[in-house]
C-alpha positions as CSV (number, residue, x, y, z in Angstrom):
1,M,3.5,12.2,-28.4
2,K,7.1,11.2,-29.4
3,L,9.5,10.1,-27.0
4,Q,11.7,13.2,-27.2
5,D,8.6,15.3,-26.6
6,R,7.9,13.3,-23.5
7,L,11.4,13.5,-22.1
8,R,11.2,17.3,-22.7
9,S,8.1,17.3,-20.6
10,V,9.9,15.4,-18.0
11,R,12.6,17.9,-17.6
12,Q,10.0,20.5,-17.2
13,L,8.0,18.5,-14.5
14,R,11.3,17.9,-12.7
15,R,11.9,21.4,-12.3
16,S,8.7,21.7,-10.4
17,N,9.6,18.6,-8.2
18,F,7.0,16.3,-10.0
19,A,7.9,12.6,-9.5
20,P,6.7,10.6,-12.4
21,E,9.3,9.8,-15.1
22,F,6.9,10.0,-18.0
23,P,3.7,12.2,-18.0
24,I,0.6,10.6,-19.5
25,N,-3.0,11.3,-19.6
26,V,-4.4,10.4,-16.0
27,T,-7.8,11.2,-15.0
28,R,-9.0,12.0,-11.4
29,D,-10.8,8.6,-11.4
30,N,-7.4,6.9,-12.2
31,L,-5.8,8.5,-9.2
32,V,-8.7,7.6,-6.9
33,N,-8.4,3.9,-8.0
34,M,-4.7,3.9,-7.5
35,A,-5.3,5.0,-4.0
36,V,-8.2,2.5,-3.2
37,Q,-7.1,-0.7,-4.9
38,K,-3.7,-1.1,-3.2
39,S,-2.8,-4.2,-5.4
40,Y,0.7,-4.9,-6.4
41,L,2.5,-7.0,-8.9
42,I,6.2,-7.7,-8.3
43,I,8.3,-9.4,-10.9
44,G,11.8,-10.5,-9.9
45,R,13.9,-11.1,-6.8
46,V,12.4,-10.1,-3.4
47,R,14.1,-10.5,-0.1
48,I,11.4,-12.0,2.1
49,T,12.0,-9.7,5.3
50,K,9.6,-8.7,8.0
51,L,8.8,-5.6,6.3
52,F,7.7,-7.6,3.2
53,E,5.7,-9.9,5.2
54,T,4.1,-6.9,7.1
55,L,3.1,-5.2,3.8
56,S,2.0,-8.5,2.4
57,S,-0.5,-8.9,5.3
58,Q,-1.8,-5.5,4.6
59,Y,-2.0,-5.1,1.0
60,S,-2.8,-7.5,-2.0
61,I,0.8,-8.4,-3.3
62,T,1.5,-11.0,-6.0
63,H,4.9,-12.0,-6.5
64,I,6.5,-13.8,-9.4
65,P,10.1,-14.9,-8.9
66,T,12.1,-14.8,-12.2
67,K,15.2,-16.8,-11.4
68,G,15.5,-20.0,-13.4
69,I,12.3,-19.4,-15.6
70,S,12.2,-18.4,-19.2
71,R,10.4,-15.6,-20.9
72,S,7.7,-17.9,-22.2
73,E,7.2,-19.3,-18.7
74,L,6.8,-15.7,-17.2
75,I,4.2,-14.9,-19.9
76,S,2.3,-18.1,-19.2
77,Q,2.3,-17.3,-15.5
78,I,1.2,-13.7,-15.9
79,H,-1.6,-14.6,-18.6
80,S,-3.0,-17.2,-16.0
81,L,-3.1,-14.9,-13.0
82,P,-6.6,-14.8,-11.7
83,Q,-6.2,-11.1,-10.9
84,K,-6.0,-8.8,-14.0
85,A,-5.8,-5.4,-12.4
86,Y,-3.1,-4.0,-10.3
87,T,-2.5,-0.4,-9.0
88,F,1.3,-0.8,-9.5
89,A,3.6,-3.3,-11.1
90,L,7.3,-3.3,-10.1
91,V,10.1,-5.1,-12.3
92,L,13.1,-5.8,-10.0
93,S,16.4,-7.7,-10.6
94,E,16.9,-11.1,-12.1
95,T,14.7,-10.0,-15.0
96,H,17.2,-9.0,-17.7
97,H,17.0,-12.5,-19.3
98,I,13.2,-12.2,-19.8
99,A,13.2,-8.6,-21.3
100,P,11.8,-6.8,-23.0
101,F,8.8,-5.9,-21.1
102,N,6.1,-5.1,-23.5
103,K,2.7,-6.0,-24.9
104,D,3.4,-9.8,-25.1
105,I,3.8,-9.9,-21.2
106,F,1.4,-7.3,-20.0
107,E,-1.6,-7.4,-22.6
108,T,-3.9,-9.2,-20.3
109,L,-3.3,-6.9,-17.5
110,Q,-4.8,-3.6,-16.3
111,I,-1.9,-1.6,-14.6
112,E,-2.1,2.0,-13.3
113,C,1.7,2.3,-13.0
114,L,4.7,0.3,-14.1
115,C,8.2,0.9,-12.4
116,I,11.5,-0.8,-13.2
117,D,14.2,-0.8,-10.4
118,G,17.1,0.9,-12.1
119,A,18.4,3.8,-13.9
120,G,17.5,2.8,-17.4
121,Y,14.2,1.9,-19.1
122,D,15.7,0.6,-22.4
123,V,13.9,-3.0,-21.4
124,L,10.4,-1.3,-21.4
125,D,8.2,-0.6,-24.4
126,V,7.5,3.0,-23.3
127,D,5.3,3.9,-26.4
128,Y,3.0,0.7,-25.8
129,F,2.6,1.5,-22.0
130,T,1.9,5.2,-22.4
131,S,-0.5,4.5,-25.2
132,R,-2.6,2.5,-22.7
133,G,-2.6,5.3,-20.1
134,I,-0.1,3.5,-17.9
135,W,2.3,5.5,-15.8
136,V,5.9,4.5,-16.6
137,A,8.8,5.1,-14.1
138,N,12.3,4.2,-13.4
139,A,14.3,4.3,-9.9
140,P,17.7,6.0,-10.9
141,I,18.1,7.0,-7.2
142,A,18.0,3.5,-5.9
143,V,21.0,2.1,-7.8
144,R,23.3,5.2,-8.1
145,I,25.3,4.5,-5.0
146,P,26.0,0.8,-5.3
147,T,26.8,1.3,-9.1
148,A,29.2,4.1,-8.4
149,E,30.9,2.0,-5.8
150,W,31.1,-1.0,-8.4
151,A,32.7,1.5,-10.7
152,V,35.3,2.5,-8.1
153,A,36.0,-1.1,-7.3
154,L,36.5,-2.0,-11.0
155,I,39.0,1.0,-11.3
156,L,41.0,-0.3,-8.6
157,A,41.0,-3.8,-9.8
158,S,42.0,-2.7,-13.4
159,V,44.8,-0.4,-12.0
160,K,46.1,-2.7,-9.5
161,G,45.6,-6.0,-11.8
162,L,43.5,-7.6,-8.9
163,G,42.1,-10.0,-11.3
164,M,45.6,-11.5,-12.1
165,T,46.7,-11.2,-8.5
166,D,43.8,-13.1,-7.4
167,K,44.3,-15.9,-9.9
168,N,48.0,-16.1,-8.9
169,V,47.3,-16.3,-5.3
170,K,44.8,-19.2,-5.7
171,S,47.5,-20.8,-7.8
172,G,50.0,-20.6,-4.9
173,I,51.8,-17.6,-6.1
174,W,52.3,-15.0,-3.6
175,R,55.1,-12.7,-3.9
176,N,56.7,-13.8,-6.8
177,E,55.5,-12.9,-10.4
178,L,52.9,-10.4,-9.1
179,G,54.6,-7.8,-11.0
180,L,54.5,-3.9,-10.3
181,R,51.3,-2.0,-10.8
182,W,50.4,1.7,-11.5
183,N,49.4,4.0,-8.6
184,L,46.0,5.9,-8.8
185,K,47.8,9.2,-7.5
186,G,48.5,11.6,-10.3
187,M,46.1,9.9,-12.7
188,T,43.2,11.7,-14.3
189,L,39.8,9.9,-14.3
190,G,37.4,10.6,-17.2
191,I,33.7,10.4,-16.7
192,V,31.5,10.3,-19.6
193,G,28.1,11.6,-18.6
194,L,27.2,13.2,-15.4
195,G,23.9,11.6,-14.6
196,E,22.9,10.3,-11.2
197,I,25.7,7.7,-11.1
198,G,28.3,9.9,-12.6
199,K,27.7,12.6,-9.9
200,V,28.1,10.1,-7.2
201,L,31.3,8.9,-8.7
202,T,32.8,12.2,-8.7
């Protein structure tokens, strides 16, 4: 099935409140295994909180930090994992330098579902994973508020010249040479695309 056809199916499923981002062929046995195995692979940065420790004590969680390692090192670590089957694999932050996530990284693993934390899925080889019967999902809701807030912060920084002001203050220039800046009042903000992030920004 072509990517456009899958996306069209996604829109139809979303209207019926179906959760997965990309529908694929999943049998009843697959769903049963996903509920029974409860084994998880997490790639990227994780805050080790009490909640994470509690979950780790109840479920089989394999965590691979990616800060400071290369793509080849990650591939080596994954290929050498003693466990080869996971219910769920999650790709978090601090992973863009090792993208894309494709056959090279996951060919030795059996995964029921792969999810990337973020709105986009351009770093995932969707065709490869769906051809293997792996559910592929993203998490646009998780990042929409912080991303929209960053957009507001950058707008303010640009209009008010905060970058130059910060540099001047650190150089000992406070009131002099700061210059006059524009006011946001009366300006019109153009938003290209009204997805999850754009809607929050409005």
